[in-house]
C-alpha positions as CSV (number, residue, x, y, z in Angstrom):
1,M,190.1,178.3,-147.2
2,D,186.9,179.6,-145.8
3,Q,186.7,181.4,-142.3
4,L,183.9,182.8,-140.6
5,K,183.7,186.4,-139.5
6,I,181.8,186.8,-136.9
7,V,180.9,190.1,-134.9
8,G,179.6,189.4,-131.3
9,G,177.1,191.4,-128.9
10,K,173.7,190.5,-131.3
11,R,170.6,189.0,-129.7
12,L,168.7,186.6,-131.6
13,D,165.7,186.8,-132.7
14,G,164.1,184.5,-135.3
15,E,162.9,181.3,-136.5
16,I,165.2,178.4,-137.4
17,K,163.9,175.3,-139.3
18,I,166.0,172.1,-138.1
19,S,168.1,170.4,-140.5
20,G,167.7,166.1,-140.6
21,A,170.4,164.8,-138.4
22,K,173.7,163.8,-139.8
23,N,173.9,160.7,-137.5
24,A,170.9,159.5,-138.4
25,A,171.8,160.2,-141.9
26,L,175.0,158.6,-142.7
27,P,174.0,155.1,-141.7
28,I,170.6,155.4,-143.5
29,L,172.0,156.3,-146.8
30,C,174.5,152.7,-146.5
31,A,171.2,151.0,-145.7
32,G,170.9,151.3,-149.3
33,L,173.5,148.4,-150.0
34,L,170.7,146.1,-148.4
35,T,168.4,146.2,-151.1
36,A,167.7,146.3,-155.5
37,G,164.6,148.1,-154.7
38,D,164.3,151.8,-154.7
39,L,165.0,153.9,-151.2
40,E,163.4,157.1,-150.9
41,L,164.9,159.6,-148.3
42,T,163.6,163.4,-147.0
43,N,164.7,165.5,-144.9
44,V,167.9,164.5,-145.5
45,P,170.9,167.3,-144.7
46,R,173.0,169.3,-147.0
47,L,175.9,168.5,-145.3
48,H,179.3,167.5,-146.2
49,D,180.0,164.8,-144.8
50,V,176.7,163.1,-146.6
51,R,178.0,164.1,-149.9
52,T,181.2,162.3,-149.2
53,M,179.3,159.1,-148.3
54,L,176.9,159.3,-151.4
55,K,180.4,159.6,-153.5
56,L,181.7,156.4,-151.7
57,L,178.3,154.7,-152.6
58,E,178.3,156.0,-156.3
59,K,181.9,153.9,-156.1
60,T,180.3,150.7,-155.4
61,G,177.3,151.3,-158.4
62,L,174.9,151.9,-156.2
63,K,172.4,154.6,-158.1
64,V,171.7,158.3,-156.8
65,K,169.3,161.0,-157.5
66,Q,168.9,164.0,-155.5
67,D,167.1,166.6,-155.6
68,D,167.9,169.2,-152.4
69,E,166.9,167.1,-149.3
70,N,165.0,164.3,-150.8
71,V,167.5,161.3,-152.1
72,T,166.6,158.2,-154.2
73,L,169.1,155.0,-154.0
74,N,169.0,152.1,-156.2
75,G,171.1,149.0,-155.7
76,S,169.9,147.1,-157.8
77,A,173.6,147.1,-159.9
78,I,176.4,147.6,-157.4
79,D,179.6,146.1,-158.9
80,T,181.9,147.3,-156.3
81,L,182.6,146.1,-153.1
82,E,185.2,148.4,-151.9
83,A,185.6,151.7,-150.0
84,P,188.5,153.2,-151.1
85,Y,191.1,155.4,-148.4
86,E,190.4,158.4,-150.5
87,L,186.8,158.5,-149.3
88,V,186.9,156.8,-146.1
89,K,190.1,159.1,-144.5
90,T,187.8,162.0,-144.1
91,M,184.8,160.2,-142.7
92,R,184.6,158.0,-139.9
93,A,181.1,157.1,-140.6
94,S,182.5,155.1,-143.9
95,I,182.9,151.9,-142.0
96,L,179.1,151.8,-142.1
97,V,179.2,150.1,-145.7
98,L,181.2,147.0,-144.2
99,G,178.4,145.2,-142.6
100,P,175.5,146.3,-145.4
101,L,178.2,145.1,-148.5
102,L,179.0,141.9,-146.7
103,A,175.3,140.8,-145.8
104,R,174.0,141.1,-148.8
105,F,177.2,140.4,-151.2
106,G,178.9,137.8,-149.0
107,E,182.5,139.9,-149.2
108,A,184.0,143.7,-148.5
109,K,187.0,145.5,-148.9
110,V,186.8,148.9,-146.8
111,S,189.7,151.4,-145.8
112,L,190.1,151.9,-142.4
113,P,188.4,155.5,-141.3
114,G,189.3,158.9,-140.6
115,G,186.9,161.6,-138.9
116,C,187.8,164.1,-136.1
117,A,190.5,163.8,-134.0
118,I,188.6,164.2,-131.3
119,G,190.0,161.1,-129.7
120,S,190.8,156.7,-130.4
121,R,187.4,155.4,-131.6
122,P,188.4,151.6,-132.5
123,V,186.5,149.3,-135.1
124,D,187.3,146.5,-132.7
125,Q,184.2,146.0,-132.0
126,H,182.5,145.9,-135.6
127,I,184.9,143.3,-136.7
128,K,184.6,141.2,-133.3
129,G,180.6,141.1,-133.7
130,L,181.1,140.3,-137.3
131,E,183.6,137.4,-137.0
132,A,180.7,136.3,-134.5
133,L,178.5,136.3,-137.8
134,G,180.8,133.7,-139.3
135,A,183.1,136.4,-141.2
136,E,186.7,135.6,-142.0
137,I,188.3,138.9,-141.3
138,R,191.8,140.0,-141.9
139,I,193.2,143.7,-141.8
140,E,196.5,144.4,-144.3
141,G,197.7,147.5,-145.9
142,G,195.1,149.7,-143.9
143,Y,192.0,148.0,-145.4
144,I,189.9,145.5,-143.7
145,Y,189.2,142.5,-145.6
146,A,185.8,140.7,-144.9
147,K,184.3,137.7,-146.3
148,C,181.4,135.3,-145.7
149,P,179.5,133.6,-148.4
150,K,176.4,133.5,-145.8
151,L,176.3,135.4,-142.3
152,K,174.6,133.6,-139.8
153,G,172.6,134.4,-136.6
154,A,174.8,134.7,-133.3
155,R,174.6,136.3,-129.9
156,I,176.8,139.8,-129.6
157,H,178.3,141.4,-126.7
158,T,180.2,144.3,-127.3
159,D,182.8,145.0,-124.8
160,M,181.6,148.8,-124.5
161,I,178.8,150.5,-126.3
162,T,179.2,151.7,-129.8
163,V,176.6,153.6,-132.1
164,T,178.4,152.5,-135.0
165,G,179.3,149.3,-134.2
166,T,175.7,148.9,-132.9
167,E,174.1,150.0,-136.9
168,N,176.7,148.2,-138.8
169,L,175.8,144.6,-136.9
170,L,172.1,145.7,-136.7
171,M,172.3,146.0,-140.8
172,A,174.2,143.1,-141.3
173,A,172.0,140.7,-139.1
174,T,169.0,141.7,-141.0
175,L,170.5,139.5,-144.0
176,A,172.0,136.6,-141.9
177,E,170.8,133.2,-141.5
178,G,168.7,133.0,-138.4
179,E,168.1,134.9,-135.2
180,T,171.2,137.5,-134.3
181,V,170.5,139.0,-130.7
182,L,172.7,142.6,-129.6
183,E,173.2,142.8,-126.3
184,N,174.9,146.1,-125.0
185,A,173.3,148.2,-127.8
186,A,173.6,151.6,-128.5
187,R,169.6,153.5,-127.8
188,E,170.4,156.6,-129.5
189,P,167.5,158.0,-131.1
190,E,169.4,158.1,-134.7
191,V,170.1,154.1,-133.9
192,T,166.0,153.6,-133.5
193,D,165.8,155.7,-136.7
194,L,167.7,153.6,-138.6
195,A,165.8,150.4,-136.7
196,N,162.5,151.7,-138.0
197,L,163.9,152.1,-141.4
198,L,165.3,148.4,-141.6
199,V,161.8,147.3,-140.7
200,A,160.1,149.5,-143.3
201,M,162.1,147.4,-145.9
202,G,161.0,144.3,-144.2
203,A,163.7,143.6,-141.3
204,K,162.4,141.8,-138.5
205,I,163.6,143.6,-135.6
206,E,162.5,143.8,-131.9
207,G,163.5,145.7,-128.2
208,I,164.1,148.7,-130.7
209,G,164.6,151.9,-128.6
210,T,166.4,149.3,-125.8
211,D,170.3,147.9,-125.2
212,R,168.9,144.7,-126.6
213,L,168.1,144.0,-130.4
214,V,166.5,140.8,-131.3
215,I,166.9,140.5,-135.4
216,Q,165.1,137.9,-137.2
217,G,167.3,137.4,-140.4
218,V,165.1,137.2,-143.5
219,P,166.7,136.5,-147.4
220,E,166.2,140.1,-148.7
221,L,164.9,143.5,-147.9
222,H,162.9,145.7,-150.3
223,G,162.5,149.1,-151.0
224,A,161.3,151.9,-148.5
225,R,160.2,155.6,-148.3
226,H,161.5,157.2,-144.8
227,A,162.0,160.7,-143.4
228,V,165.5,161.1,-141.6
229,I,165.0,162.3,-138.1
230,S,165.1,165.9,-137.1
231,D,168.9,166.9,-135.6
232,R,168.5,167.1,-131.9
233,I,172.3,168.2,-131.6
234,E,171.8,170.8,-134.3
235,A,168.6,172.0,-132.2
236,A,170.7,172.2,-129.3
237,T,173.2,173.7,-130.8
238,F,171.1,176.8,-131.5
239,L,169.4,176.7,-128.5
240,C,173.0,177.1,-126.8
241,A,173.5,179.8,-128.8
242,V,170.7,182.1,-127.6
243,A,171.4,181.3,-124.0
244,A,174.5,183.0,-124.3
245,T,173.7,185.9,-126.5
246,G,170.0,186.6,-124.6
247,G,167.0,186.6,-127.7
248,Q,164.0,184.7,-128.7
249,L,164.0,181.7,-131.0
250,L,161.5,179.6,-132.6
251,L,162.6,176.3,-133.8
252,T,160.7,174.2,-136.6
253,N,160.6,170.7,-137.8
254,T,162.5,169.4,-134.2
255,R,161.3,167.3,-131.4
256,T,161.8,167.6,-127.5
257,D,161.4,164.0,-126.7
258,I,164.9,163.3,-128.2
259,F,167.6,165.3,-126.1
260,D,165.4,165.6,-122.3
261,V,168.7,165.6,-120.9
262,A,170.3,168.7,-122.4
263,M,166.7,170.2,-122.5
264,D,166.6,169.7,-118.9
265,K,170.4,171.3,-118.4
266,L,169.2,174.7,-120.7
267,R,166.2,175.3,-118.2
268,D,169.1,175.3,-115.4
269,V,170.9,177.7,-117.6
270,G,168.0,180.2,-117.2
271,L,166.4,179.1,-120.8
272,K,162.7,179.7,-120.9
273,L,161.2,176.5,-122.9
274,S,158.0,175.7,-124.4
275,S,157.4,173.1,-127.3
276,G,154.9,171.5,-129.4
277,P,155.2,168.0,-131.3
278,D,157.8,169.4,-133.8
279,W,158.4,173.0,-132.8
280,I,160.8,174.8,-129.7
281,R,160.3,178.1,-128.4
282,A,163.3,179.4,-125.9
283,R,163.8,183.1,-124.5
284,M,166.9,184.6,-122.9
285,D,166.6,187.7,-121.0
286,N,169.2,187.4,-118.3
287,R,172.7,186.2,-118.0
288,P,173.0,182.1,-117.9
289,Q,173.5,180.2,-115.0
290,P,176.7,177.8,-115.2
291,V,176.0,174.0,-115.3
292,S,177.9,171.5,-114.3
293,F,177.2,167.8,-115.9
294,R,179.0,164.4,-116.9
295,T,179.2,163.5,-120.2
296,T,178.0,159.7,-121.1
297,E,176.4,157.2,-123.4
298,Y,172.6,158.0,-124.3
299,P,170.3,159.0,-122.6
300,G,172.6,160.6,-120.8
301,F,174.1,164.2,-121.6
302,P,176.0,163.7,-124.9
303,T,179.4,164.1,-125.8
304,D,178.2,166.0,-128.9
305,M,177.0,168.8,-127.3
306,Q,179.9,169.5,-124.4
307,A,181.9,172.0,-125.9
308,Q,178.7,173.8,-126.8
309,F,177.8,174.3,-123.6
310,M,180.9,174.7,-122.2
311,A,180.7,177.8,-124.3
312,V,178.0,179.1,-122.5
313,N,179.3,178.4,-119.2
314,T,182.2,180.5,-120.1
315,V,180.2,183.8,-119.7
316,A,177.8,182.6,-117.0
317,W,177.3,183.6,-113.0
318,G,179.4,181.7,-111.6
319,T,181.2,178.5,-111.8
320,S,181.2,174.9,-113.8
321,R,182.4,171.6,-114.2
322,V,182.7,170.0,-117.4
323,T,184.0,165.7,-117.4
324,E,184.1,164.1,-120.9
325,T,184.0,160.3,-120.4
326,I,183.5,159.0,-123.9
327,F,186.4,160.9,-126.1
328,E,189.9,161.7,-124.5
329,N,190.8,164.6,-127.0
330,R,187.5,166.2,-126.8
331,F,188.9,169.8,-124.8
332,M,191.0,171.2,-128.1
333,H,188.3,174.2,-128.0
334,V,189.4,174.9,-124.2
335,Q,192.4,176.7,-125.7
336,E,190.6,178.4,-128.7
337,M,187.9,179.5,-125.8
338,V,190.8,181.3,-123.4
339,R,192.2,183.1,-126.8
340,L,188.8,185.3,-125.9
341,G,189.2,185.4,-122.8
342,A,187.5,182.1,-120.6
343,K,188.8,181.3,-117.8
344,I,188.9,177.1,-118.1
345,H,191.3,174.8,-116.9
346,T,191.5,171.0,-117.3
347,E,192.7,168.2,-114.9
348,G,192.8,165.1,-117.0
349,N,189.1,164.5,-118.3
350,T,187.4,167.5,-116.3
351,A,187.2,171.1,-117.3
352,F,186.3,173.7,-114.1
353,I,185.4,176.9,-115.8
354,T,184.8,180.7,-114.1
355,G,182.0,182.1,-116.0
356,V,183.4,186.0,-117.2
357,D,181.5,189.3,-117.5
358,R,182.8,189.5,-121.4
359,L,184.8,187.2,-123.9
360,V,186.5,189.5,-126.7
361,G,187.0,188.8,-130.2
362,A,190.0,187.2,-131.2
363,P,191.4,185.0,-134.4
364,V,191.0,181.2,-133.3
365,M,191.5,177.7,-135.1
366,A,188.5,175.0,-135.3
367,T,189.5,172.0,-134.6
368,D,186.8,168.9,-134.8
369,L,183.0,169.4,-135.6
370,R,181.6,170.2,-132.3
371,A,184.4,172.4,-131.2
372,S,183.7,174.6,-134.1
373,A,179.9,175.0,-132.7
374,S,180.9,176.0,-129.8
375,L,183.6,178.4,-130.8
376,V,181.2,180.2,-133.5
377,I,178.5,180.6,-129.8
378,A,181.5,181.9,-127.5
379,A,182.0,184.3,-130.7
380,M,178.6,185.4,-130.7
381,A,178.5,186.3,-127.1
382,A,182.0,188.4,-127.4
383,E,182.4,191.8,-127.7
384,G,184.5,192.6,-131.2
385,T,185.4,190.6,-134.5
386,T,186.3,186.9,-134.3
387,I,187.8,185.3,-137.4
388,I,187.1,181.6,-136.9
389,D,189.6,179.3,-139.2
390,R,189.3,175.8,-140.3
391,I,185.6,175.9,-140.8
392,Y,185.4,172.6,-143.2
393,H,185.2,170.9,-139.8
394,L,181.6,172.8,-139.2
395,D,180.3,172.2,-142.6
396,R,180.7,168.0,-142.1
397,G,177.6,168.9,-139.8
398,Y,175.7,171.7,-140.1
399,D,173.7,172.8,-142.8
400,R,174.8,176.2,-143.2
401,M,175.0,177.2,-139.9
402,E,175.9,180.9,-141.2
403,V,172.7,181.4,-143.1
404,K,170.7,180.3,-140.4
405,L,172.2,182.1,-138.0
406,S,172.8,185.6,-140.5
407,K,168.5,185.3,-140.7
408,V,168.3,185.7,-136.4
409,G,170.7,188.7,-136.3
410,A,173.6,187.3,-135.9
411,S,176.3,189.3,-137.6
412,I,178.3,186.3,-139.2
413,E,179.8,185.0,-142.8
414,R,181.7,183.6,-144.3
415,I,185.0,185.0,-146.1
416,K,188.1,183.4,-148.1
417,E,191.1,183.3,-146.1
418,G,193.5,186.5,-146.7
């Protein structure tokens, strides 16, 4: 099993190209099930989750051609309407094949999903919405069985804001008869990116970027060409890294308008930022200032950045408070940061952090995707050597992080356990 070996205390200096967004690429790949035409995608990140999704799509008969960050999908020969457990169990986003398969072919069999153990993420809102569109659904033997000869438009108000639920129902509604209204829809930039792709494929969608999406169903969708949006979480993660270690970074293939709240908090930390249409320049010369925040749905502070900002707070000058409102198990990185010398205690869904003068390297274990990134940041800010175990979590959502960071001055390498 691979590990990361990090020798801390190095300032960062250089340029990093941000990859396409995992959370946009996965639903966009599933949109290939909606058409018999060619879907030509660029800026697709090279991630473990993307490889898993492509394997899953190939299982259905979807034709896949991949050349580095370019992927072409063709759905003219789909012959299997099932997403099996062995592929779905490692990646929650696999549920996103349910809506497209049901909408285009009238039935689907999808294993209940897995993914990071950061808390309960039920699929009941997906099921509720598809049933409103006319689907007959039963859960048996760990699988969701869905059937409906032709989905019918409906008004759907989800009980909570759900990103994958919005994406699944949005894709299904594009081929439903009549009008569908999605109320309480997620507004994340990745949802907007999917909606823009669907419009390019011939879908009729109004309200893109708002919490109310109105979809007029069409008989069929056609092929399209689309560039996946850049990864705002990867960009913000690298900005947290330079905030914790000091130095300067130029991020390219990125944009600031999709993570305004995180950018504001980074300025509060003391990071000096300038930006253009597709670049961000950051400089950090002093010890960070502590920042307190509460995670919430977009456009609020993203839960996917909670752990990375907490890593910055561990070496900040003062105390801070972090409240997690999205996932109940998303403080599993706390005990690992404490192993590095961080002063953190938790009360329910709130963590209280007192910044220390220095962290000290130690063996630690990654527990989920974003926790992995936070431990990398903390290890780079620590004195001495840190070994991070179970980094397969990191590979699910970051495109060769150790390669990108080593090119800008970090002492980080991938090693084999033992």
